[in-house]
CHARMM-style PDB file with segment names, atoms N, HN, CA, C and O in Angstrom:
ATOM      1  N   MET     1      60.699  52.413  72.250  1.00  0.00      PROA
ATOM      2  CA  MET     1      60.388  53.331  73.331  1.00  0.00      PROA
ATOM      3  C   MET     1      60.268  52.615  74.668  1.00  0.00      PROA
ATOM      4  O   MET     1      60.466  53.231  75.715  1.00  0.00      PROA
ATOM      5  N   SER     2      59.951  51.337  74.651  1.00  0.00      PROA
ATOM      6  HN  SER     2      59.790  50.837  73.800  1.00  0.00      PROA
ATOM      7  CA  SER     2      59.764  50.638  75.921  1.00  0.00      PROA
ATOM      8  C   SER     2      61.048  50.565  76.743  1.00  0.00      PROA
ATOM      9  O   SER     2      60.986  50.394  77.961  1.00  0.00      PROA
ATOM     10  N   LEU     3      62.205  50.691  76.104  1.00  0.00      PROA
ATOM     11  HN  LEU     3      62.256  50.829  75.115  1.00  0.00      PROA
ATOM     12  CA  LEU     3      63.473  50.695  76.838  1.00  0.00      PROA
ATOM     13  C   LEU     3      63.827  52.083  77.369  1.00  0.00      PROA
ATOM     14  O   LEU     3      64.689  52.209  78.239  1.00  0.00      PROA
ATOM     15  N   GLY     4      63.173  53.124  76.855  1.00  0.00      PROA
ATOM     16  HN  GLY     4      62.473  53.021  76.149  1.00  0.00      PROA
ATOM     17  CA  GLY     4      63.481  54.487  77.268  1.00  0.00      PROA
ATOM     18  C   GLY     4      64.312  55.244  76.257  1.00  0.00      PROA
ATOM     19  O   GLY     4      64.760  56.356  76.539  1.00  0.00      PROA
ATOM     20  N   ALA     5      64.533  54.661  75.066  1.00  0.00      PROA
ATOM     21  HN  ALA     5      64.169  53.758  74.837  1.00  0.00      PROA
ATOM     22  CA  ALA     5      65.369  55.299  74.054  1.00  0.00      PROA
ATOM     23  C   ALA     5      64.590  56.263  73.169  1.00  0.00      PROA
ATOM     24  O   ALA     5      65.193  57.019  72.407  1.00  0.00      PROA
ATOM     25  N   GLY     6      63.275  56.252  73.253  1.00  0.00      PROA
ATOM     26  HN  GLY     6      62.786  55.638  73.872  1.00  0.00      PROA
ATOM     27  CA  GLY     6      62.459  57.154  72.450  1.00  0.00      PROA
ATOM     28  C   GLY     6      61.692  58.120  73.335  1.00  0.00      PROA
ATOM     29  O   GLY     6      61.852  58.117  74.555  1.00  0.00      PROA
ATOM     30  N   ARG     7      60.869  58.936  72.725  1.00  0.00      PROA
ATOM     31  HN  ARG     7      60.740  58.938  71.733  1.00  0.00      PROA
ATOM     32  CA  ARG     7      60.088  59.913  73.482  1.00  0.00      PROA
ATOM     33  C   ARG     7      58.604  59.776  73.176  1.00  0.00      PROA
ATOM     34  O   ARG     7      58.208  59.632  72.019  1.00  0.00      PROA
ATOM     35  N   ALA     8      57.801  59.821  74.206  1.00  0.00      PROA
ATOM     36  HN  ALA     8      58.122  59.939  75.146  1.00  0.00      PROA
ATOM     37  CA  ALA     8      56.347  59.845  74.034  1.00  0.00      PROA
ATOM     38  C   ALA     8      55.896  61.271  73.726  1.00  0.00      PROA
ATOM     39  O   ALA     8      54.903  61.474  73.027  1.00  0.00      PROA
ATOM     40  N   THR     9      56.620  62.252  74.246  1.00  0.00      PROA
ATOM     41  HN  THR     9      57.427  62.087  74.814  1.00  0.00      PROA
ATOM     42  CA  THR     9      56.342  63.669  73.983  1.00  0.00      PROA
ATOM     43  C   THR     9      57.665  64.364  73.683  1.00  0.00      PROA
ATOM     44  O   THR     9      58.731  63.833  73.995  1.00  0.00      PROA
ATOM     45  N   LYS    10      57.601  65.541  73.083  1.00  0.00      PROA
ATOM     46  HN  LYS    10      56.735  65.972  72.829  1.00  0.00      PROA
ATOM     47  CA  LYS    10      58.839  66.247  72.734  1.00  0.00      PROA
ATOM     48  C   LYS    10      59.640  66.688  73.951  1.00  0.00      PROA
ATOM     49  O   LYS    10      60.840  66.938  73.836  1.00  0.00      PROA
ATOM     50  N   ASP    11      59.003  66.790  75.114  1.00  0.00      PROA
ATOM     51  HN  ASP    11      58.028  66.587  75.208  1.00  0.00      PROA
ATOM     52  CA  ASP    11      59.686  67.206  76.341  1.00  0.00      PROA
ATOM     53  C   ASP    11      60.275  66.040  77.131  1.00  0.00      PROA
ATOM     54  O   ASP    11      61.035  66.254  78.075  1.00  0.00      PROA
ATOM     55  N   ALA    12      59.933  64.815  76.755  1.00  0.00      PROA
ATOM     56  HN  ALA    12      59.315  64.641  75.988  1.00  0.00      PROA
ATOM     57  CA  ALA    12      60.406  63.645  77.497  1.00  0.00      PROA
ATOM     58  C   ALA    12      61.913  63.457  77.287  1.00  0.00      PROA
ATOM     59  O   ALA    12      62.457  63.790  76.234  1.00  0.00      PROA
ATOM     60  N   ALA    13      62.560  62.920  78.306  1.00  0.00      PROA
ATOM     61  HN  ALA    13      62.118  62.649  79.161  1.00  0.00      PROA
ATOM     62  CA  ALA    13      64.006  62.679  78.236  1.00  0.00      PROA
ATOM     63  C   ALA    13      64.288  61.375  77.486  1.00  0.00      PROA
ATOM     64  O   ALA    13      63.468  60.457  77.493  1.00  0.00      PROA
ATOM     65  N   ILE    14      65.441  61.306  76.849  1.00  0.00      PROA
ATOM     66  HN  ILE    14      66.106  62.052  76.844  1.00  0.00      PROA
ATOM     67  CA  ILE    14      65.894  60.099  76.165  1.00  0.00      PROA
ATOM     68  C   ILE    14      67.057  59.526  76.957  1.00  0.00      PROA
ATOM     69  O   ILE    14      68.005  60.239  77.288  1.00  0.00      PROA
ATOM     70  N   ASP    15      66.980  58.240  77.257  1.00  0.00      PROA
ATOM     71  HN  ASP    15      66.210  57.661  76.988  1.00  0.00      PROA
ATOM     72  CA  ASP    15      68.065  57.560  77.971  1.00  0.00      PROA
ATOM     73  C   ASP    15      69.039  57.022  76.928  1.00  0.00      PROA
ATOM     74  O   ASP    15      68.733  56.047  76.241  1.00  0.00      PROA
ATOM     75  N   LEU    16      70.193  57.638  76.803  1.00  0.00      PROA
ATOM     76  HN  LEU    16      70.442  58.430  77.361  1.00  0.00      PROA
ATOM     77  CA  LEU    16      71.174  57.255  75.784  1.00  0.00      PROA
ATOM     78  C   LEU    16      71.917  55.962  76.108  1.00  0.00      PROA
ATOM     79  O   LEU    16      72.682  55.470  75.278  1.00  0.00      PROA
ATOM     80  N   SER    17      71.706  55.404  77.298  1.00  0.00      PROA
ATOM     81  HN  SER    17      71.084  55.803  77.972  1.00  0.00      PROA
ATOM     82  CA  SER    17      72.380  54.162  77.673  1.00  0.00      PROA
ATOM     83  C   SER    17      71.577  52.919  77.297  1.00  0.00      PROA
ATOM     84  O   SER    17      72.049  51.801  77.507  1.00  0.00      PROA
ATOM     85  N   VAL    18      70.377  53.087  76.748  1.00  0.00      PROA
ATOM     86  HN  VAL    18      69.994  53.995  76.577  1.00  0.00      PROA
ATOM     87  CA  VAL    18      69.530  51.944  76.409  1.00  0.00      PROA
ATOM     88  C   VAL    18      69.359  51.836  74.898  1.00  0.00      PROA
ATOM     89  O   VAL    18      69.574  52.802  74.167  1.00  0.00      PROA
ATOM     90  N   GLY    19      68.970  50.647  74.440  1.00  0.00      PROA
ATOM     91  HN  GLY    19      68.795  49.861  75.034  1.00  0.00      PROA
ATOM     92  CA  GLY    19      68.712  50.496  73.015  1.00  0.00      PROA
ATOM     93  C   GLY    19      68.788  49.055  72.559  1.00  0.00      PROA
ATOM     94  O   GLY    19      68.827  48.126  73.366  1.00  0.00      PROA
ATOM     95  N   LEU    20      68.808  48.892  71.251  1.00  0.00      PROA
ATOM     96  HN  LEU    20      68.776  49.647  70.595  1.00  0.00      PROA
ATOM     97  CA  LEU    20      68.793  47.587  70.602  1.00  0.00      PROA
ATOM     98  C   LEU    20      69.911  47.554  69.567  1.00  0.00      PROA
ATOM     99  O   LEU    20      70.040  48.475  68.761  1.00  0.00      PROA
ATOM    100  N   VAL    21      70.720  46.495  69.586  1.00  0.00      PROA
ATOM    101  HN  VAL    21      70.615  45.747  70.241  1.00  0.00      PROA
ATOM    102  CA  VAL    21      71.772  46.299  68.597  1.00  0.00      PROA
ATOM    103  C   VAL    21      71.427  45.029  67.821  1.00  0.00      PROA
ATOM    104  O   VAL    21      71.392  43.938  68.389  1.00  0.00      PROA
ATOM    105  N   LEU    22      71.172  45.178  66.517  1.00  0.00      PROA
ATOM    106  HN  LEU    22      71.200  46.065  66.055  1.00  0.00      PROA
ATOM    107  CA  LEU    22      70.859  44.027  65.683  1.00  0.00      PROA
ATOM    108  C   LEU    22      72.152  43.434  65.149  1.00  0.00      PROA
ATOM    109  O   LEU    22      72.940  44.135  64.513  1.00  0.00      PROA
ATOM    110  N   LYS    23      72.379  42.157  65.399  1.00  0.00      PROA
ATOM    111  HN  LYS    23      71.740  41.587  65.916  1.00  0.00      PROA
ATOM    112  CA  LYS    23      73.615  41.482  65.010  1.00  0.00      PROA
ATOM    113  C   LYS    23      73.495  40.772  63.662  1.00  0.00      PROA
ATOM    114  O   LYS    23      74.507  40.422  63.056  1.00  0.00      PROA
ATOM    115  N   LYS    24      72.273  40.559  63.193  1.00  0.00      PROA
ATOM    116  HN  LYS    24      71.450  40.844  63.686  1.00  0.00      PROA
ATOM    117  CA  LYS    24      72.041  39.858  61.928  1.00  0.00      PROA
ATOM    118  C   LYS    24      71.055  40.644  61.071  1.00  0.00      PROA
ATOM    119  O   LYS    24      70.196  41.363  61.581  1.00  0.00      PROA
ATOM    120  N   LYS    25      71.201  40.490  59.753  1.00  0.00      PROA
ATOM    121  HN  LYS    25      71.900  39.906  59.339  1.00  0.00      PROA
ATOM    122  CA  LYS    25      70.293  41.128  58.809  1.00  0.00      PROA
ATOM    123  C   LYS    25      69.256  40.113  58.340  1.00  0.00      PROA
ATOM    124  O   LYS    25      69.444  38.907  58.502  1.00  0.00      PROA
ATOM    125  N   ILE    26      68.169  40.597  57.763  1.00  0.00      PROA
ATOM    126  HN  ILE    26      68.016  41.577  57.631  1.00  0.00      PROA
ATOM    127  CA  ILE    26      67.115  39.732  57.244  1.00  0.00      PROA
ATOM    128  C   ILE    26      67.700  38.778  56.220  1.00  0.00      PROA
ATOM    129  O   ILE    26      68.411  39.198  55.307  1.00  0.00      PROA
ATOM    130  N   GLY    27      67.401  37.490  56.370  1.00  0.00      PROA
ATOM    131  HN  GLY    27      66.823  37.148  57.112  1.00  0.00      PROA
ATOM    132  CA  GLY    27      67.860  36.478  55.427  1.00  0.00      PROA
ATOM    133  C   GLY    27      69.245  35.930  55.687  1.00  0.00      PROA
ATOM    134  O   GLY    27      69.665  34.976  55.033  1.00  0.00      PROA
ATOM    135  N   GLU    28      69.961  36.516  56.631  1.00  0.00      PROA
ATOM    136  HN  GLU    28      69.619  37.291  57.163  1.00  0.00      PROA
ATOM    137  CA  GLU    28      71.313  36.055  56.956  1.00  0.00      PROA
ATOM    138  C   GLU    28      71.230  34.785  57.799  1.00  0.00      PROA
ATOM    139  O   GLU    28      70.388  34.693  58.692  1.00  0.00      PROA
ATOM    140  N   GLY    29      72.086  33.813  57.527  1.00  0.00      PROA
ATOM    141  HN  GLY    29      72.770  33.888  56.801  1.00  0.00      PROA
ATOM    142  CA  GLY    29      72.085  32.561  58.277  1.00  0.00      PROA
ATOM    143  C   GLY    29      72.520  32.745  59.722  1.00  0.00      PROA
ATOM    144  O   GLY    29      73.303  33.640  60.040  1.00  0.00      PROA
ATOM    145  N   ILE    30      71.999  31.882  60.595  1.00  0.00      PROA
ATOM    146  HN  ILE    30      71.363  31.155  60.336  1.00  0.00      PROA
ATOM    147  CA  ILE    30      72.392  31.898  62.004  1.00  0.00      PROA
ATOM    148  C   ILE    30      72.633  30.465  62.464  1.00  0.00      PROA
ATOM    149  O   ILE    30      72.068  29.520  61.913  1.00  0.00      PROA
ATOM    150  N   GLY    31      73.456  30.321  63.451  1.00  0.00      PROA
ATOM    151  HN  GLY    31      73.915  31.088  63.898  1.00  0.00      PROA
ATOM    152  CA  GLY    31      73.729  29.015  64.034  1.00  0.00      PROA
ATOM    153  C   GLY    31      73.108  28.920  65.421  1.00  0.00      PROA
ATOM    154  O   GLY    31      72.757  29.931  66.029  1.00  0.00      PROA
ATOM    155  N   LYS    32      72.977  27.694  65.908  1.00  0.00      PROA
ATOM    156  HN  LYS    32      73.263  26.873  65.414  1.00  0.00      PROA
ATOM    157  CA  LYS    32      72.402  27.462  67.227  1.00  0.00      PROA
ATOM    158  C   LYS    32      73.196  28.214  68.293  1.00  0.00      PROA
ATOM    159  O   LYS    32      74.422  28.115  68.346  1.00  0.00      PROA
ATOM    160  N   GLY    33      72.500  28.957  69.131  1.00  0.00      PROA
ATOM    161  HN  GLY    33      71.504  29.038  69.087  1.00  0.00      PROA
ATOM    162  CA  GLY    33      73.130  29.713  70.204  1.00  0.00      PROA
ATOM    163  C   GLY    33      73.739  31.037  69.792  1.00  0.00      PROA
ATOM    164  O   GLY    33      74.286  31.756  70.628  1.00  0.00      PROA
ATOM    165  N   GLU    34      73.650  31.367  68.512  1.00  0.00      PROA
ATOM    166  HN  GLU    34      73.206  30.783  67.833  1.00  0.00      PROA
ATOM    167  CA  GLU    34      74.233  32.611  68.014  1.00  0.00      PROA
ATOM    168  C   GLU    34      73.355  33.802  68.403  1.00  0.00      PROA
ATOM    169  O   GLU    34      72.128  33.717  68.361  1.00  0.00      PROA
ATOM    170  N   ILE    35      73.980  34.889  68.773  1.00  0.00      PROA
ATOM    171  HN  ILE    35      74.977  34.959  68.807  1.00  0.00      PROA
ATOM    172  CA  ILE    35      73.254  36.105  69.174  1.00  0.00      PROA
ATOM    173  C   ILE    35      72.781  36.836  67.927  1.00  0.00      PROA
ATOM    174  O   ILE    35      73.567  37.107  67.018  1.00  0.00      PROA
ATOM    175  N   ILE    36      71.479  37.155  67.890  1.00  0.00      PROA
ATOM    176  HN  ILE    36      70.841  36.935  68.627  1.00  0.00      PROA
ATOM    177  CA  ILE    36      70.936  37.891  66.750  1.00  0.00      PROA
ATOM    178  C   ILE    36      70.590  39.331  67.114  1.00  0.00      PROA
ATOM    179  O   ILE    36      70.458  40.182  66.235  1.00  0.00      PROA
ATOM    180  N   ALA    37      70.443  39.604  68.410  1.00  0.00      PROA
ATOM    181  HN  ALA    37      70.550  38.912  69.124  1.00  0.00      PROA
ATOM    182  CA  ALA    37      70.148  40.968  68.852  1.00  0.00      PROA
ATOM    183  C   ALA    37      70.574  41.132  70.306  1.00  0.00      PROA
ATOM    184  O   ALA    37      70.535  40.184  71.089  1.00  0.00      PROA
ATOM    185  N   GLU    38      70.979  42.344  70.651  1.00  0.00      PROA
ATOM    186  HN  GLU    38      71.011  43.114  70.014  1.00  0.00      PROA
ATOM    187  CA  GLU    38      71.327  42.682  72.040  1.00  0.00      PROA
ATOM    188  C   GLU    38      70.405  43.793  72.499  1.00  0.00      PROA
ATOM    189  O   GLU    38      70.189  44.770  71.782  1.00  0.00      PROA
ATOM    190  N   LEU    39      69.868  43.643  73.687  1.00  0.00      PROA
ATOM    191  HN  LEU    39      70.044  42.849  74.270  1.00  0.00      PROA
ATOM    192  CA  LEU    39      69.039  44.683  74.297  1.00  0.00      PROA
ATOM    193  C   LEU    39      69.818  45.295  75.458  1.00  0.00      PROA
ATOM    194  O   LEU    39      70.440  44.584  76.248  1.00  0.00      PROA
ATOM    195  N   HSD    40      69.776  46.602  75.547  1.00  0.00      PROA
ATOM    196  HN  HSD    40      69.271  47.179  74.905  1.00  0.00      PROA
ATOM    197  CA  HSD    40      70.416  47.320  76.658  1.00  0.00      PROA
ATOM    198  C   HSD    40      69.327  48.100  77.376  1.00  0.00      PROA
ATOM    199  O   HSD    40      68.653  48.936  76.773  1.00  0.00      PROA
ATOM    200  N   ALA    41      69.155  47.826  78.671  1.00  0.00      PROA
ATOM    201  HN  ALA    41      69.703  47.147  79.161  1.00  0.00      PROA
ATOM    202  CA  ALA    41      68.091  48.464  79.447  1.00  0.00      PROA
ATOM    203  C   ALA    41      68.640  48.964  80.772  1.00  0.00      PROA
ATOM    204  O   ALA    41      69.610  48.424  81.303  1.00  0.00      PROA
ATOM    205  N   ALA    42      68.007  50.001  81.294  1.00  0.00      PROA
ATOM    206  HN  ALA    42      67.219  50.439  80.863  1.00  0.00      PROA
ATOM    207  CA  ALA    42      68.398  50.545  82.591  1.00  0.00      PROA
ATOM    208  C   ALA    42      67.678  49.822  83.725  1.00  0.00      PROA
ATOM    209  O   ALA    42      68.182  49.770  84.847  1.00  0.00      PROA
ATOM    210  N   LYS    43      66.494  49.258  83.436  1.00  0.00      PROA
ATOM    211  HN  LYS    43      66.085  49.300  82.524  1.00  0.00      PROA
ATOM    212  CA  LYS    43      65.687  48.591  84.455  1.00  0.00      PROA
ATOM    213  C   LYS    43      65.252  47.223  83.942  1.00  0.00      PROA
ATOM    214  O   LYS    43      64.915  47.073  82.768  1.00  0.00      PROA
ATOM    215  N   GLY    44      65.259  46.235  84.817  1.00  0.00      PROA
ATOM    216  HN  GLY    44      65.532  46.357  85.772  1.00  0.00      PROA
ATOM    217  CA  GLY    44      64.867  44.883  84.454  1.00  0.00      PROA
ATOM    218  C   GLY    44      63.450  44.783  83.910  1.00  0.00      PROA
ATOM    219  O   GLY    44      63.185  43.998  83.000  1.00  0.00      PROA
ATOM    220  N   GLN    45      62.542  45.576  84.464  1.00  0.00      PROA
ATOM    221  HN  GLN    45      62.757  46.214  85.203  1.00  0.00      PROA
ATOM    222  CA  GLN    45      61.147  45.584  84.008  1.00  0.00      PROA
ATOM    223  C   GLN    45      61.058  45.949  82.537  1.00  0.00      PROA
ATOM    224  O   GLN    45      60.339  45.299  81.777  1.00  0.00      PROA
ATOM    225  N   GLU    46      61.774  46.971  82.134  1.00  0.00      PROA
ATOM    226  HN  GLU    46      62.358  47.498  82.751  1.00  0.00      PROA
ATOM    227  CA  GLU    46      61.765  47.425  80.750  1.00  0.00      PROA
ATOM    228  C   GLU    46      62.361  46.366  79.831  1.00  0.00      PROA
ATOM    229  O   GLU    46      61.901  46.185  78.703  1.00  0.00      PROA
ATOM    230  N   LEU    47      63.373  45.676  80.307  1.00  0.00      PROA
ATOM    231  HN  LEU    47      63.747  45.823  81.223  1.00  0.00      PROA
ATOM    232  CA  LEU    47      64.040  44.655  79.513  1.00  0.00      PROA
ATOM    233  C   LEU    47      63.104  43.493  79.192  1.00  0.00      PROA
ATOM    234  O   LEU    47      63.102  42.997  78.066  1.00  0.00      PROA
ATOM    235  N   LEU    48      62.319  43.060  80.155  1.00  0.00      PROA
ATOM    236  HN  LEU    48      62.321  43.464  81.070  1.00  0.00      PROA
ATOM    237  CA  LEU    48      61.417  41.930  79.937  1.00  0.00      PROA
ATOM    238  C   LEU    48      60.384  42.234  78.854  1.00  0.00      PROA
ATOM    239  O   LEU    48      60.134  41.395  77.988  1.00  0.00      PROA
ATOM    240  N   GLY    49      59.791  43.405  78.890  1.00  0.00      PROA
ATOM    241  HN  GLY    49      59.994  44.087  79.593  1.00  0.00      PROA
ATOM    242  CA  GLY    49      58.807  43.783  77.874  1.00  0.00      PROA
ATOM    243  C   GLY    49      59.430  43.907  76.496  1.00  0.00      PROA
ATOM    244  O   GLY    49      58.848  43.465  75.506  1.00  0.00      PROA
ATOM    245  N   ALA    50      60.608  44.503  76.428  1.00  0.00      PROA
ATOM    246  HN  ALA    50      61.081  44.862  77.233  1.00  0.00      PROA
ATOM    247  CA  ALA    50      61.292  44.684  75.152  1.00  0.00      PROA
ATOM    248  C   ALA    50      61.763  43.338  74.600  1.00  0.00      PROA
ATOM    249  O   ALA    50      61.697  43.110  73.392  1.00  0.00      PROA
ATOM    250  N   GLU    51      62.230  42.457  75.460  1.00  0.00      PROA
ATOM    251  HN  GLU    51      62.283  42.642  76.441  1.00  0.00      PROA
ATOM    252  CA  GLU    51      62.678  41.136  75.019  1.00  0.00      PROA
ATOM    253  C   GLU    51      61.527  40.374  74.373  1.00  0.00      PROA
ATOM    254  O   GLU    51      61.717  39.725  73.345  1.00  0.00      PROA
ATOM    255  N   ASP    52      60.364  40.443  74.950  1.00  0.00      PROA
ATOM    256  HN  ASP    52      60.209  40.970  75.785  1.00  0.00      PROA
ATOM    257  CA  ASP    52      59.194  39.772  74.399  1.00  0.00      PROA
ATOM    258  C   ASP    52      58.843  40.334  73.018  1.00  0.00      PROA
ATOM    259  O   ASP    52      58.532  39.572  72.103  1.00  0.00      PROA
ATOM    260  N   MET    53      58.891  41.645  72.864  1.00  0.00      PROA
ATOM    261  HN  MET    53      59.144  42.264  73.607  1.00  0.00      PROA
ATOM    262  CA  MET    53      58.593  42.265  71.569  1.00  0.00      PROA
ATOM    263  C   MET    53      59.605  41.850  70.505  1.00  0.00      PROA
ATOM    264  O   MET    53      59.227  41.574  69.367  1.00  0.00      PROA
ATOM    265  N   VAL    54      60.889  41.803  70.866  1.00  0.00      PROA
ATOM    266  HN  VAL    54      61.196  42.027  71.791  1.00  0.00      PROA
ATOM    267  CA  VAL    54      61.927  41.420  69.904  1.00  0.00      PROA
ATOM    268  C   VAL    54      61.760  39.957  69.508  1.00  0.00      PROA
ATOM    269  O   VAL    54      61.866  39.627  68.327  1.00  0.00      PROA
ATOM    270  N   ARG    55      61.502  39.084  70.462  1.00  0.00      PROA
ATOM    271  HN  ARG    55      61.415  39.352  71.421  1.00  0.00      PROA
ATOM    272  CA  ARG    55      61.300  37.665  70.147  1.00  0.00      PROA
ATOM    273  C   ARG    55      60.132  37.478  69.173  1.00  0.00      PROA
ATOM    274  O   ARG    55      60.222  36.675  68.243  1.00  0.00      PROA
ATOM    275  N   LYS    56      59.050  38.208  69.382  1.00  0.00      PROA
ATOM    276  HN  LYS    56      58.977  38.859  70.137  1.00  0.00      PROA
ATOM    277  CA  LYS    56      57.877  38.098  68.509  1.00  0.00      PROA
ATOM    278  C   LYS    56      58.133  38.693  67.123  1.00  0.00      PROA
ATOM    279  O   LYS    56      57.441  38.339  66.168  1.00  0.00      PROA
ATOM    280  N   ALA    57      59.104  39.580  67.000  1.00  0.00      PROA
ATOM    281  HN  ALA    57      59.666  39.867  67.775  1.00  0.00      PROA
ATOM    282  CA  ALA    57      59.395  40.235  65.722  1.00  0.00      PROA
ATOM    283  C   ALA    57      60.172  39.315  64.773  1.00  0.00      PROA
ATOM    284  O   ALA    57      60.171  39.535  63.561  1.00  0.00      PROA
ATOM    285  N   TYR    58      60.822  38.305  65.306  1.00  0.00      PROA
ATOM    286  HN  TYR    58      60.823  38.126  66.290  1.00  0.00      PROA
ATOM    287  CA  TYR    58      61.639  37.398  64.497  1.00  0.00      PROA
ATOM    288  C   TYR    58      60.871  36.138  64.128  1.00  0.00      PROA
ATOM    289  O   TYR    58      60.092  35.616  64.926  1.00  0.00      PROA
ATOM    290  N   THR    59      61.096  35.655  62.913  1.00  0.00      PROA
ATOM    291  HN  THR    59      61.729  36.079  62.264  1.00  0.00      PROA
ATOM    292  CA  THR    59      60.643  34.336  62.478  1.00  0.00      PROA
ATOM    293  C   THR    59      61.881  33.630  61.947  1.00  0.00      PROA
ATOM    294  O   THR    59      62.540  34.118  61.029  1.00  0.00      PROA
ATOM    295  N   ILE    60      62.188  32.488  62.527  1.00  0.00      PROA
ATOM    296  HN  ILE    60      61.653  32.092  63.273  1.00  0.00      PROA
ATOM    297  CA  ILE    60      63.374  31.746  62.119  1.00  0.00      PROA
ATOM    298  C   ILE    60      62.926  30.469  61.423  1.00  0.00      PROA
ATOM    299  O   ILE    60      62.136  29.700  61.971  1.00  0.00      PROA
ATOM    300  N   GLY    61      63.430  30.249  60.217  1.00  0.00      PROA
ATOM    301  HN  GLY    61      64.071  30.874  59.772  1.00  0.00      PROA
ATOM    302  CA  GLY    61      63.049  29.069  59.453  1.00  0.00      PROA
ATOM    303  C   GLY    61      64.177  28.635  58.536  1.00  0.00      PROA
ATOM    304  O   GLY    61      65.272  29.196  58.571  1.00  0.00      PROA
ATOM    305  N   HSD    62      63.904  27.642  57.724  1.00  0.00      PROA
ATOM    306  HN  HSD    62      63.015  27.186  57.696  1.00  0.00      PROA
ATOM    307  CA  HSD    62      64.911  27.089  56.825  1.00  0.00      PROA
ATOM    308  C   HSD    62      65.013  27.847  55.505  1.00  0.00      PROA
ATOM    309  O   HSD    62      66.045  27.781  54.837  1.00  0.00      PROA
ATOM    310  N   ASN    63      63.970  28.560  55.120  1.00  0.00      PROA
ATOM    311  HN  ASN    63      63.131  28.614  55.662  1.00  0.00      PROA
ATOM    312  CA  ASN    63      63.942  29.266  53.841  1.00  0.00      PROA
ATOM    313  C   ASN    63      64.190  30.752  54.026  1.00  0.00      PROA
ATOM    314  O   ASN    63      63.752  31.350  55.009  1.00  0.00      PROA
ATOM    315  N   LYS    64      64.903  31.346  53.064  1.00  0.00      PROA
ATOM    316  HN  LYS    64      65.259  30.861  52.266  1.00  0.00      PROA
ATOM    317  CA  LYS    64      65.118  32.796  53.106  1.00  0.00      PROA
ATOM    318  C   LYS    64      63.798  33.506  52.824  1.00  0.00      PROA
ATOM    319  O   LYS    64      62.996  33.021  52.026  1.00  0.00      PROA
ATOM    320  N   PRO    65      63.563  34.641  53.464  1.00  0.00      PROA
ATOM    321  CA  PRO    65      62.333  35.392  53.189  1.00  0.00      PROA
ATOM    322  C   PRO    65      62.391  36.045  51.810  1.00  0.00      PROA
ATOM    323  O   PRO    65      63.469  36.248  51.252  1.00  0.00      PROA
ATOM    324  N   ALA    66      61.229  36.368  51.276  1.00  0.00      PROA
ATOM    325  HN  ALA    66      60.353  36.204  51.729  1.00  0.00      PROA
ATOM    326  CA  ALA    66      61.155  37.065  49.986  1.00  0.00      PROA
ATOM    327  C   ALA    66      61.790  38.446  50.126  1.00  0.00      PROA
ATOM    328  O   ALA    66      61.671  39.090  51.168  1.00  0.00      PROA
ATOM    329  N   VAL    67      62.456  38.890  49.081  1.00  0.00      PROA
ATOM    330  HN  VAL    67      62.553  38.367  48.234  1.00  0.00      PROA
ATOM    331  CA  VAL    67      63.083  40.214  49.080  1.00  0.00      PROA
ATOM    332  C   VAL    67      61.988  41.271  48.978  1.00  0.00      PROA
ATOM    333  O   VAL    67      61.111  41.191  48.119  1.00  0.00      PROA
ATOM    334  N   ARG    68      62.050  42.261  49.866  1.00  0.00      PROA
ATOM    335  HN  ARG    68      62.763  42.326  50.564  1.00  0.00      PROA
ATOM    336  CA  ARG    68      61.071  43.349  49.862  1.00  0.00      PROA
ATOM    337  C   ARG    68      61.785  44.659  49.605  1.00  0.00      PROA
ATOM    338  O   ARG    68      62.952  44.834  49.956  1.00  0.00      PROA
ATOM    339  N   GLU    69      61.069  45.562  48.994  1.00  0.00      PROA
ATOM    340  HN  GLU    69      60.121  45.420  48.709  1.00  0.00      PROA
ATOM    341  CA  GLU    69      61.620  46.903  48.746  1.00  0.00      PROA
ATOM    342  C   GLU    69      61.780  47.618  50.082  1.00  0.00      PROA
ATOM    343  O   GLU    69      60.912  47.530  50.951  1.00  0.00      PROA
ATOM    344  N   ILE    70      62.885  48.319  50.238  1.00  0.00      PROA
ATOM    345  HN  ILE    70      63.590  48.391  49.532  1.00  0.00      PROA
ATOM    346  CA  ILE    70      63.118  49.091  51.470  1.00  0.00      PROA
ATOM    347  C   ILE    70      62.260  50.349  51.454  1.00  0.00      PROA
ATOM    348  O   ILE    70      61.653  50.700  52.466  1.00  0.00      PROA
ATOM    349  N   VAL    71      62.205  51.024  50.321  1.00  0.00      PROA
ATOM    350  HN  VAL    71      62.698  50.739  49.499  1.00  0.00      PROA
ATOM    351  CA  VAL    71      61.380  52.228  50.186  1.00  0.00      PROA
ATOM    352  C   VAL    71      60.050  51.793  49.604  1.00  0.00      PROA
ATOM    353  O   VAL    71      59.987  51.309  48.474  1.00  0.00      PROA
ATOM    354  N   LEU    72      58.980  51.966  50.379  1.00  0.00      PROA
ATOM    355  HN  LEU    72      59.031  52.360  51.297  1.00  0.00      PROA
ATOM    356  CA  LEU    72      57.663  51.522  49.940  1.00  0.00      PROA
ATOM    357  C   LEU    72      56.949  52.546  49.093  1.00  0.00      PROA
ATOM    358  O   LEU    72      56.037  52.198  48.343  1.00  0.00      PROA
ATOM    359  N   GLY    73      57.345  53.805  49.196  1.00  0.00      PROA
ATOM    360  HN  GLY    73      58.086  54.087  49.806  1.00  0.00      PROA
ATOM    361  CA  GLY    73      56.705  54.851  48.407  1.00  0.00      PROA
ATOM    362  C   GLY    73      57.323  56.204  48.694  1.00  0.00      PROA
ATOM    363  O   GLY    73      58.088  56.369  49.645  1.00  0.00      PROA
ATOM    364  N   ARG    74      56.983  57.154  47.867  1.00  0.00      PROA
ATOM    365  HN  ARG    74      56.362  57.020  47.094  1.00  0.00      PROA
ATOM    366  CA  ARG    74      57.491  58.518  48.044  1.00  0.00      PROA
ATOM    367  C   ARG    74      56.301  59.471  48.119  1.00  0.00      PROA
ATOM    368  O   ARG    74      55.278  59.269  47.466  1.00  0.00      PROA
ATOM    369  N   VAL    75      56.459  60.489  48.916  1.00  0.00      PROA
ATOM    370  HN  VAL    75      57.290  60.653  49.447  1.00  0.00      PROA
ATOM    371  CA  VAL    75      55.401  61.499  49.070  1.00  0.00      PROA
ATOM    372  C   VAL    75      55.829  62.763  48.391  1.00  0.00      PROA
ATOM    373  OT1 VAL    75      55.089  63.747  48.397  1.00  0.00      PROA
TER     374      VAL     75
END
């Protein structure tokens, strides 16, 4: 939502020109300088906040992460 692609209320507008494109999946190898995600923003201010959130969401290491279930439960 920080880029403007989501809505805080049902009446809020959605900016279809902004968003996040993930270039790699969990556990997939990456090389130095390789792009793992692209952010598209309409305003520089929004981009800086979103970039920080995306950087904090990733952990890069030598070992593959444990496999987790995609569906955690059913209601």
